[in-house]
N, C-alpha and C positions, 0 to 999 in steps of 0.2 A: 512510528518507526519500526515496530515489530515486523511488519511485512515488507519493509523497504530493503532492497539489496544494495550493498555498498561496495564499491571497488576502490582500492587505494593503488594507484598506478605509480610505481617507483617507490617501493617501501624502504627508504633509507632511514637515517636517524630520526628525522621529524615524522615521517610516515609511520615508523615503528612506535614512536611515542603516542601518536594518535590512535594507532591500532590497540595498544595496551589500554588506553583510556576507554575506547569503545567496548573492549572485552569486559571491562569492569561495570558496564551498564547492563542491568538485567532486562532492559527493554529491547536490547539489540541481540539477536541470535548470532552466535559465532558462525553458524552455517550460512548466514546471509552476507558474510564478509568475504571478499576475494582480494588478495594482495598479489601484486606482480613485482618482479625484480629480475634484472638481467641474470644475476647470479642467484637463482632461486634456492640453490642448495644451502646458502647461508641462512635461510629462514626455515630450514627443515625442522628445527626444534619447535616451531609453532604449529606443526601439523596436529599435535596432541590437543590443541585448543579447539579444534573443530572447524577452523577457517579453511578456505580454499586457497591453494597456492598454485600459481601458474607463471610461466614466462610470457604467455600470450596476452598482450594488452588488448587486442581486438576481442578475444574471447571474454575477457573480464568485463569489457564495456557492454557487450551484447547481453550478458547475463546480469547486469546491474541497473539500478535506477539512479543512484547517486554516485557520481564519479569524482573522486578526489585525486587531483593531479599533484602528487608530492614530488615534483621534478625540479631540477635546477633551471634557472632562467635561461641558460644557454642552449638547452635542448627541448624545452617544453613546447615551443611552437612547432618544431619538427615532428615531435611525437603526436601532437594534437592534429596536425595535418594528416598523419597516417590513420588517425582514429575517426576523423570527421565523417567518413562515409558510413560508419557504424552507429552514428548518433541518430536518435529519433526525436523529433520535435516535441511530441506530447508525452514522452516518457522520461527523458534524461534531464538531470540537473548536473551542471558542470561546475566544479569547484577547483580553483587554482590556488596553490600555496606559494607560487613563484614570486619572488621579490622583483618589483620593477616592471612587470609585464602587465600592461593595462587591459581593461575589459575590452576596449576597442580592438586591440591586437588579437585578443582571444576570439572575438566575434568574427574578425576577418579570416581567421583560420578555420573556424567552424562552418561558416556560411549557412547557418540554420538559425531560425528564431527560437533558440532555447534559452532558458534562464542560466545566466553565468554569474558566479560569485567569485570574488577575490577574498581569501580568508588568510589571516595571519595569526596562527596560534604560536605557542612556544613549547619547548620540550618538557615543561611541567605537565603537559597533557599525559605524560607517562604515569603520573600519580594523580590524575584527574583534578589538577589545580592550574590549568592553563589560563592565561588571559588571552582571549581570542577576539581580534577585530575583524569586522565583516563589512563588505560593501557589495552591491550587485547592480545588474541592469534590469531588474524586475521589481515591480511593486505589488506583485501577487502575494497576498497575505498568507495563503496556504503554503506556497513554495517557500516563502521566507520562514514560516514557522517550522517547516521540516528541517531546513538547514540550521536554524537556531537550536532546535532540539538536539540535533546531531552533535553540535559542538558544545552545547550546555552539558553534555554527558562527560566532557573532558575538562570542565572548569567553568569560568565565567565568560560571557560574550557581550560585546558592545558593537553597535552598528555606527559606522562613521562614513564621512564623505570619501570618495576615492582619492581625492588629492591629498589625503592625510595617510594613505596606506604606507608610504615610505617612512613617514614619521612613526607610524605604529610599529613597523618592523624594527626600527632602532630602539624605541622605548620598551616594547613588549617582548620582542624576540631576542635581539642583541642584549637587552636588559638583563636577561637571565645570566649571561656571561659576566656582565658588570657586577651584579649582585654576588655571584660566586667568587669573583676576584676579591671583592671587599671581605667576604667571609673568610677566604683563605688568608688574607692579610691579618684579620683579627686572630685567627688561630695561630699564625706565626708569632704575633705579638704575645699571645697567651703562653706559648712555649718559652719565649724569651724571659717572661716574668715568673716562670717556675712550673707550669703545668706540663704534663706529658701530652703528646699529640691527641690521643683518644679523649682525654678528659677535656682538653681545650676545645676540641671539636664539639663535644656534647654541650658544653656551656654556651659556646658561640651560636650553634645551630638553634638551640632553644631560645636564646636571647633575641636573635633576629626574628624568629617566629613570633615571639611575644611582642616585639616592636611593631611588626606588621599587623598583628591582630588588634593591637591598641588603636591603630589608625583606621582599620576596616570597621571594627565594632563601634567605636565612638565617633568616627567621622570628624576627628580633630585634625588641625594643621600640625605637621611634625614639630614645629617650634613650641607649640603648646605643651606637648609631652616632654620635649627637651628641657623646657623651663622647670619642670617638676624635679629634675635630677641635677640641676646646675645650681648648687648652693654657693653663697659668697665664699670666695677663697677656697673652694672645694677642688677635689681632684678631677671631677668631670669637666668643669669649665677650663681647667688648666690643660687637660688633654685636648679638648675641642679647639682651644685657641692655638695650640701648637700645630694641630692638623691644618687649620685654616692658614696659619702663617706659612705653611709649606704647600699651600695651593690645593688642599683636598677638594673643596667644592668646585673650584675653578677647573681642576684637572678633569673631574667627572663631566662637567658641562662641555668642556672642549672635546672630550672623547665622544660624547653623544653627537655633537655637531659634526665632528670629523666622520663618524660612521654615516650620518645622513648625507653628507657631501659625497661620500664614496658611492652611495646608491644613485644619487642624482646625476653623476657624471655620465 
């Protein structure tokens, strides 16, 4: 990765999160990263990091090996069509972050036999804790290893079938918003029972982190850990039952399915 040059085309919120994650990786030189944005002045504060800033997408592609298209679904194919003549078969690896745009659609706009990846990270890439799902049109182990190493630098990666990419978007990317809404509700509840906002946030944030680490480190089912703190006639089970009576789990599941249906339309 040290000698690979990376271009992030369209450095919006997600692109910026990935950039910050990459800059935290000692194996990646800042001078090997180029980012583009229509309003490049909004990224002027990043110049001090040593990365390259430009409005010129073609220039960024020509000078890079790995091209990350951090573009919205509605304009990615148009931009890709403009860039296709600058792509080189034996040099470039193309990575799309766009929801709902298939590898086949990307291939049709590239018109070259180059490795193409669909990648779905989330904004936790900003602090190098993204959950990133990946699929591709290549089985070349060297190319796959390069892409995996790139995204391992911003968190964890998992390879999945392409027909699960929309599901991965909902669970992994939209899931950040779901988790944050849950945390916000916890903080609001904490304020109502007596804590100031700052203290409630500190308690809730660390509690959620602890719950997550329990599952990751011990590889247990959530109910196993829940059972440890739900004593007979206790306050935990009373609270959980009240939440379920009001549709807590059902509402979350319905929200996930609704988000999925919105992508599939």
